[in-house]
C-alpha positions in Angstrom: -12.9 -46.4 52.2 -13.4 -44.1 49.2 -13.0 -47.1 46.9 -15.5 -49.1 48.9 -18.0 -46.3 48.8 -17.6 -46.0 45.1 -18.2 -49.7 44.7 -21.3 -49.5 46.8 -22.6 -46.5 44.8 -22.0 -48.2 41.4 -23.8 -51.4 42.8 -26.9 -49.4 43.8 -26.9 -47.4 40.5 -26.7 -50.5 38.3 -28.6 -53.1 40.2 -31.8 -51.5 41.5 -34.5 -53.7 40.0 -36.3 -56.8 41.3 -38.0 -59.0 38.8 -41.0 -61.1 39.9 -42.4 -63.7 37.4 -46.2 -63.7 37.1 -49.0 -65.8 35.6 -52.5 -66.8 36.6 -53.2 -68.6 39.9 -50.6 -66.5 41.8 -50.7 -66.4 45.6 -52.4 -63.0 46.2 -50.9 -62.0 49.6 -47.4 -62.7 48.3 -47.8 -60.5 45.2 -49.5 -57.7 47.1 -46.6 -57.7 49.5 -44.0 -57.6 46.8 -45.8 -54.6 45.2 -45.0 -52.6 48.3 -42.0 -54.0 50.1 -39.4 -53.6 47.4 -40.4 -50.0 46.6 -40.2 -49.2 50.3 -36.6 -50.5 50.3 -35.7 -48.2 47.4 -35.9 -50.8 44.7 -37.9 -51.0 41.6 -40.2 -54.1 41.4 -41.0 -55.3 37.8 -43.5 -58.1 37.2 -42.5 -60.1 34.2 -44.2 -62.7 32.1 -44.4 -64.2 28.6 -46.7 -61.8 26.7 -47.1 -64.0 23.6 -46.8 -60.9 21.4 -49.4 -58.9 23.3 -48.9 -55.5 24.8 -50.3 -56.7 28.1 -52.0 -59.7 29.7 -54.4 -60.0 32.6 -54.0 -62.7 35.1 -56.1 -63.9 38.0 -55.1 -64.7 41.5 -55.7 -68.1 43.2 -57.7 -67.0 46.3 -60.1 -64.2 45.5 -59.5 -64.3 41.7 -58.0 -60.8 41.9 -56.9 -59.4 38.5 -53.4 -58.4 37.8 -52.4 -56.6 34.6 -48.8 -57.3 33.4 -47.2 -55.4 30.5 -43.5 -56.5 30.8 -42.0 -59.5 29.1 -39.0 -61.3 30.6 -37.9 -62.0 27.0 -36.5 -58.5 26.5 -35.3 -57.2 29.8 -31.7 -55.9 30.5 -30.6 -58.3 33.2 -27.6 -56.1 34.1 -30.1 -53.8 35.8 -31.5 -56.5 38.0 -30.4 -57.2 41.6 -32.9 -60.1 42.0 -35.3 -62.3 40.1 -38.1 -64.2 42.0 -40.1 -67.3 41.0 -43.2 -66.9 43.3 -45.6 -69.4 44.8 -48.9 -70.7 43.5 -49.2 -72.1 39.9 -47.0 -69.4 38.3 -44.1 -71.8 37.8 -46.3 -74.6 36.4 -47.9 -72.2 33.8 -44.6 -70.7 32.8 -42.9 -74.0 32.1 -45.1 -74.6 29.1 -43.3 -75.0 25.8 -44.9 -75.3 22.3 -42.0 -77.3 21.0 -41.2 -80.2 23.3 -37.7 -80.3 21.9 -37.0 -76.8 23.2 -36.8 -75.4 26.6 -39.7 -73.2 27.8 -38.8 -69.5 27.2 -39.1 -68.9 31.0 -36.4 -71.5 31.6 -34.1 -69.9 29.0 -34.6 -66.7 30.9 -33.6 -68.3 34.2 -30.5 -69.9 32.6 -29.3 -66.3 31.9 -30.2 -65.3 35.5 -28.2 -68.2 37.0 -25.3 -67.4 34.8 -25.0 -64.0 36.4 -23.8 -64.4 40.0 -24.7 -60.8 40.8 -28.4 -61.6 40.5 -30.0 -63.1 43.6 -32.3 -65.9 42.6 -35.4 -66.3 44.8 -37.5 -69.5 44.6 -40.4 -70.0 47.0 -42.9 -72.8 47.5 -44.0 -74.4 44.2 -41.7 -72.0 42.3 -39.2 -74.9 42.1 -41.4 -76.5 39.5 -39.9 -74.1 36.9 -36.4 -75.5 37.6 -37.3 -79.0 36.6 -36.3 -78.6 32.9 -33.0 -77.0 33.9 -32.4 -79.0 37.1 -28.6 -78.9 36.5 -28.7 -75.3 37.8 -29.9 -76.3 41.2 -28.3 -79.7 41.5 -26.3 -79.9 44.7 -27.5 -76.4 45.8 -29.0 -76.0 49.3 -32.7 -75.3 49.1 -36.0 -75.8 50.7 -39.2 -76.5 48.7 -42.9 -77.0 49.5 -43.4 -80.3 51.2 -45.4 -81.5 48.2 -42.3 -81.1 46.1 -39.9 -83.2 48.1 -39.9 -85.9 45.5 -39.3 -83.3 42.8 -36.4 -81.9 44.8 -34.9 -85.4 45.1 -35.2 -86.0 41.4 -33.6 -82.6 40.6 -30.6 -83.4 42.9 -31.4 -80.5 45.3 -29.6 -80.6 48.6 -32.8 -80.2 50.7 -32.5 -78.2 53.9 -35.4 -78.5 56.4 -35.7 -74.7 57.2 -38.4 -72.2 56.3 -35.8 -69.9 54.5 -32.5 -71.2 53.1 -29.7 -69.1 51.6 -27.1 -70.7 49.4 -24.9 -67.9 48.0 -27.0 -66.1 45.3 -29.9 -68.5 45.8 -32.7 -67.9 48.3 -35.5 -70.4 48.8 -38.7 -70.4 50.9 -40.8 -73.4 52.0 -44.3 -72.0 51.3 -46.0 -68.8 50.1 -46.8 -68.1 53.7 -43.1 -67.3 54.3 -43.2 -64.5 51.7 -42.5 -61.7 54.2 -39.3 -63.3 55.6 -38.3 -64.5 52.1 -38.6 -61.0 50.6 -36.9 -59.3 53.6 -34.0 -61.8 53.2 -33.6 -60.8 49.6 -33.8 -57.1 50.4 -31.1 -57.6 53.1 -28.9 -59.5 50.6 -29.3 -56.6 48.1 -28.5 -53.8 50.5 -25.9 -55.7 52.5 -25.0 -57.8 49.6 -22.7 -60.8 49.9 -21.2 -59.8 46.6 -20.3 -56.4 48.0 -19.0 -58.0 51.2 -16.9 -60.3 49.1 -15.7 -57.5 46.9 -14.7 -55.2 49.8 -13.0 -58.2 51.5 -11.0 -58.7 48.3 -10.1 -55.0 48.2 -8.9 -55.4 51.8 -6.9 -58.5 50.9 -5.4 -56.7 47.9 -4.4 -53.8 50.1 -2.8 -56.2 52.6 -1.0 -58.0 49.9 0.4 -54.7 48.4 1.6 -53.7 51.9 3.1 -57.2 52.4 4.8 -57.1 49.0 6.3 -53.6 49.7 7.6 -54.8 53.0 9.0 -57.9 51.5 10.6 -55.9 48.7 12.2 -53.5 51.2 13.5 -56.5 53.2 14.9 -58.2 50.2 16.7 -55.0 49.2 18.1 -54.5 52.7 19.3 -58.1 53.0 20.6 -58.5 49.4 17.8 -61.0 48.8 19.6 -63.4 51.1 18.5 -67.0 51.5 17.5 -66.5 55.1 14.7 -64.1 53.9 12.9 -67.1 52.3 13.2 -69.5 55.2 11.2 -67.7 57.8 7.7 -69.3 58.2 8.5 -71.4 55.1 8.7 -68.2 53.0 5.1 -67.3 53.9 5.2 -63.7 55.1 1.5 -63.4 55.8 0.9 -66.6 57.7 -2.5 -66.4 59.5 -2.4 -66.0 63.3 -5.4 -67.6 65.0 -6.4 -67.2 68.6 -8.2 -70.4 69.6 -10.5 -70.1 72.7 -11.5 -73.0 74.9 -13.4 -73.4 78.2 -11.9 -74.5 81.5 -15.2 -76.0 82.7 -15.5 -78.8 80.1 -14.9 -78.6 76.4 -16.1 -81.2 73.9 -12.8 -82.8 72.9 -13.3 -82.9 69.1 -14.7 -79.3 69.0 -11.2 -78.2 70.1 -9.2 -80.8 68.3 -10.7 -80.5 64.8 -10.1 -76.7 64.3 -6.8 -76.9 66.1 -5.5 -79.6 63.8 -6.9 -77.9 60.7 -5.1 -74.6 61.5 -1.8 -76.4 62.4 -2.0 -78.4 59.2 -2.5 -75.2 57.2 0.7 -73.8 58.7 -1.1 -71.2 60.7 0.4 -69.8 63.9 -2.1 -70.8 66.7 -2.3 -69.5 70.2 -4.6 -71.1 72.8 -6.4 -69.1 75.5 -8.7 -70.1 78.3 -10.4 -68.1 81.1 -8.0 -69.4 83.8 -4.9 -70.0 81.7 -5.1 -73.7 82.5 -5.1 -76.7 80.1 -8.7 -77.0 78.6 -9.9 -80.4 79.8 -12.8 -82.1 78.0 -15.8 -83.9 79.3 -15.0 -87.5 80.0 -17.9 -88.6 77.8 -16.4 -86.7 74.8 -13.4 -89.0 74.7 -15.4 -92.2 75.2 -15.9 -93.9 71.8 -18.8 -95.9 73.3 -20.8 -92.8 74.4 -24.2 -92.6 72.9 -26.0 -89.3 72.8 -29.1 -89.8 75.0 -31.2 -87.5 72.8 -30.0 -88.3 69.3 -29.4 -91.9 70.0 -26.1 -92.0 68.1 -22.5 -92.5 68.9 -20.8 -89.1 68.7 -17.1 -89.9 69.2 -15.2 -92.0 66.6 -12.4 -94.0 68.0 -9.7 -92.2 66.0 -11.0 -88.9 67.3 -10.8 -90.0 70.9 -7.2 -91.3 70.4 -6.1 -88.0 68.7 -7.7 -85.9 71.5 -6.0 -88.0 74.2 -2.7 -87.6 72.4 -3.1 -83.8 72.4 -4.2 -83.8 76.0 -1.3 -86.1 77.2 1.2 -84.0 75.2 2.4 -80.4 75.5 0.5 -78.6 72.8 -2.5 -77.6 75.0 -0.6 -77.5 78.3 0.3 -73.8 78.5 -2.6 -71.7 77.3 -2.7 -67.9 77.9 -5.4 -66.2 80.0 -7.9 -64.0 78.1 -6.3 -61.0 79.8 -2.8 -61.9 78.4 -3.7 -61.7 74.7 -4.6 -58.8 72.4 -6.6 -59.1 69.2 -4.2 -56.7 67.4 -1.8 -59.6 67.3 -4.2 -62.0 65.5 -6.1 -62.4 62.2 -9.0 -64.4 63.7 -10.5 -65.6 66.9 -12.0 -69.1 66.9 -14.1 -70.3 69.8 -14.4 -74.1 70.5 -17.4 -75.7 72.1 -18.5 -77.8 75.0 -21.2 -77.4 77.6 -18.7 -75.7 80.0 -18.5 -72.8 77.6 -21.9 -71.7 78.8 -20.6 -71.2 82.3 -17.2 -69.4 81.8 -17.3 -68.0 78.3 -20.9 -67.0 77.3 -21.0 -63.8 79.3 -17.3 -63.3 80.0 -16.3 -59.6 79.7 -12.7 -60.3 78.9 -13.7 -62.6 76.1 -16.3 -60.2 74.8 -13.6 -57.5 74.6 -11.5 -59.7 72.4 -14.5 -60.5 70.2 -15.5 -56.8 69.9 -11.9 -55.8 69.1 -12.0 -58.4 66.3 -15.4 -57.2 65.2 -14.4 -53.6 65.0 -11.2 -54.4 63.1 -12.9 -56.6 60.5 -11.2 -59.9 61.6 -12.7 -63.3 61.3 -14.8 -64.4 64.3 -15.7 -68.1 64.6 -17.9 -69.9 67.0 -18.8 -73.6 67.3 -21.8 -75.3 69.0 -22.6 -73.7 72.4 -20.0 -70.9 72.0 -22.4 -69.3 69.5 -24.2 -68.1 72.7 -21.1 -66.0 73.4 -21.9 -64.0 70.2 -25.5 -63.7 71.3 -24.5 -62.0 74.6 -21.7 -59.9 73.0 -23.5 -56.5 72.4 -22.6 -53.6 70.3 -23.1 -50.2 72.2 -22.9 -48.4 68.8 -25.9 -50.3 67.5 -28.4 -49.9 70.4 -26.7 -52.8 72.2 -28.0 -55.3 69.7 -26.1 -58.5 69.5 -23.2 -58.4 67.1 -24.9 -61.2 65.1 -28.0 -59.0 64.5 -29.0 -59.3 60.8 -26.6 -62.2 60.2 -27.1 -65.9 59.2 -25.8 -68.0 62.1 -25.9 -71.7 63.0 -27.2 -72.9 66.3 -27.2 -76.1 68.3 -30.8 -77.3 67.6 -33.3 -77.1 70.5 -34.3 -80.6 69.6 -30.8 -81.9 70.5 -30.6 -80.2 73.9 -30.2 -82.2 77.0 -33.6 -81.1 78.5 -36.0 -83.2 80.4 -36.3 -85.8 83.1 -33.0 -87.4 84.1 -31.0 -84.9 82.0 -29.1 -83.2 84.9 -25.5 -82.7 84.0 -22.3 -83.0 86.0 -19.2 -81.5 84.5 -16.8 -84.4 85.0 -13.5 -83.8 83.1 -11.0 -86.2 81.5 -7.5 -85.7 83.0 -8.7 -83.6 86.0 -6.1 -82.7 88.7 -6.4 -81.1 92.0 -5.6 -77.6 90.6 -7.5 -78.1 87.3 -10.7 -79.9 88.1 -13.2 -77.7 86.4 -16.4 -77.1 88.4 -18.6 -79.0 90.8 -21.8 -77.3 89.6 -24.7 -79.5 88.4 -27.1 -78.0 85.8 -30.6 -79.3 84.9 -29.5 -80.2 81.4 -28.0 -77.5 79.2 -28.3 -74.1 80.8 -30.3 -72.6 77.9 -31.5 -73.4 74.4 -29.1 -71.7 72.0 -31.4 -72.0 69.1 -34.0 -69.8 70.8 -31.4 -67.2 71.8 -30.0 -67.0 68.3 -33.4 -66.6 66.7 -34.0 -63.6 68.9 -30.5 -62.2 68.5 -30.3 -62.2 64.7 -33.5 -60.2 64.4 -36.0 -60.2 61.5 -33.5 -59.8 58.8 -31.1 -62.5 60.1 -31.5 -66.2 60.1 -30.9 -69.0 62.6 -29.7 -72.2 60.9 -30.5 -75.1 63.3 -30.7 -78.3 61.1 -31.7 -81.4 63.1 -30.5 -83.6 60.2 -26.9 -82.3 60.3 -24.4 -85.2 60.4 -20.8 -86.0 59.8 -21.7 -86.8 56.3 -23.7 -83.6 55.9 -22.4 -81.1 58.4 -23.7 -77.6 59.0 -21.3 -74.6 59.0 -21.9 -71.1 57.6 -19.9 -68.0 56.8 -21.6 -64.7 56.9 -18.7 -62.2 57.2 -17.1 -61.8 59.6 -18.7 -64.8 61.4 -18.1 -68.5 60.8 -20.4 -70.7 62.8 -20.9 -74.5 63.2 -23.8 -76.5 64.6 -22.3 -79.1 67.0 -19.7 -81.8 67.3 -20.7 -83.5 63.9 -19.6 -80.2 62.2 -16.3 -79.8 64.0 -14.1 -80.9 61.0 -16.1 -78.8 58.6 -15.8 -75.8 61.0 -12.0 -76.1 61.0 -11.9 -76.5 57.3 -14.1 -73.5 56.6 -11.9 -71.4 59.0 -8.8 -72.3 57.0 -10.6 -71.7 53.7 -11.8 -68.2 54.6 -8.4 -67.1 56.0 -6.6 -68.3 52.9 -9.1 -66.5 50.7 -8.3 -63.3 52.6 -4.7 -63.8 51.6 -3.4 -65.1 54.9 
């Protein structure tokens, strides 16, 4: 803890400035807000421009022609002092991308190249600010961003991975759709500075290093005691820190692939997996989730590839899922991660289940990975922290949600929970609900609060799935993201040295 506190202190001491580029025709409400909000957050805001050899320049705003005097040049700043640099809305970007020599990059673009080279600097681009990236498009090519609707063509030409959200975060890059989002945009940057992903990553690596040291010491002692025998290297394939994952499923109707994909990903990675359900019975899926001909009535697409259906039936007909534990029979101290798998039934027997909430809270308090897919994200919504005024444990976090537009809601959308492989003693529930019990997207937007974010992309697909990791939470949108969800879970656990 002392090392982490020292790291946090050095971060604050060295990175306490926010740079905002400025030129004429700036969006006045945005710049006025930046003058105040960063200072209130304990940060220094510096407005930077190209001074052209002058001591200062006066610019005018776009709306009321308000004057703004700038006396700092971006050409001679010490970037090691900056936590963030922002390209604002309005015509600022267009004016700053001027270059006298068409064979050379604009000085503002040279400045941004230095910013992008430093991963510790958060880059903020809002509205028409993306214009300034056109001469250096390679820096945002493939990055997830949103731009003003007028710049969609520009974004395509630059190779930006466009995300249809008002605010989008991609690592050290934050983007906003229009200048009107300046409050949420600035608050997201402030949150990233104060609760920085870099700091989270660094402390996570410190934890990983400490675990590796302990594991190495144990291994060394074991080797000494056993004379470095061959048997010492055969247990678990020689991997002494193999991840142990508690996989959670509903008894009222899973979506088959949402259990199969993370299950297979963890098994392929060599992890030790334990399955748990509310009743300790085999988790049976909705019949329609193993039907390759099923067409989602809202999205109008087939959701279940034939190979997925065959693999799920293979698992269901075999022994791997046949003997799950009850929630009351497992303890989070025995696991490195808890991964919830989706399906409409999860709303009924998992979302507000005290026994499951206890496992999640135990994982949360011990800094273990917590993963939720599709409708099980609502379990995180309802899991409340008594030490934080009973706010949801995802308060302030970036979390995916099943989009409201995809919900079964409307005339003729009543749902029966008919299960594949049902037996007399494992038939799920006879309840009928008027579509999905609640819109997860709305719940998540409320639960994450003003400094968090709900990621509910309606264009998510198998080709472009939506999963997100905001420590300790890994979340995925819906069935199309099941494979990506399992892969991200494996990646994060391996990066933690497990």
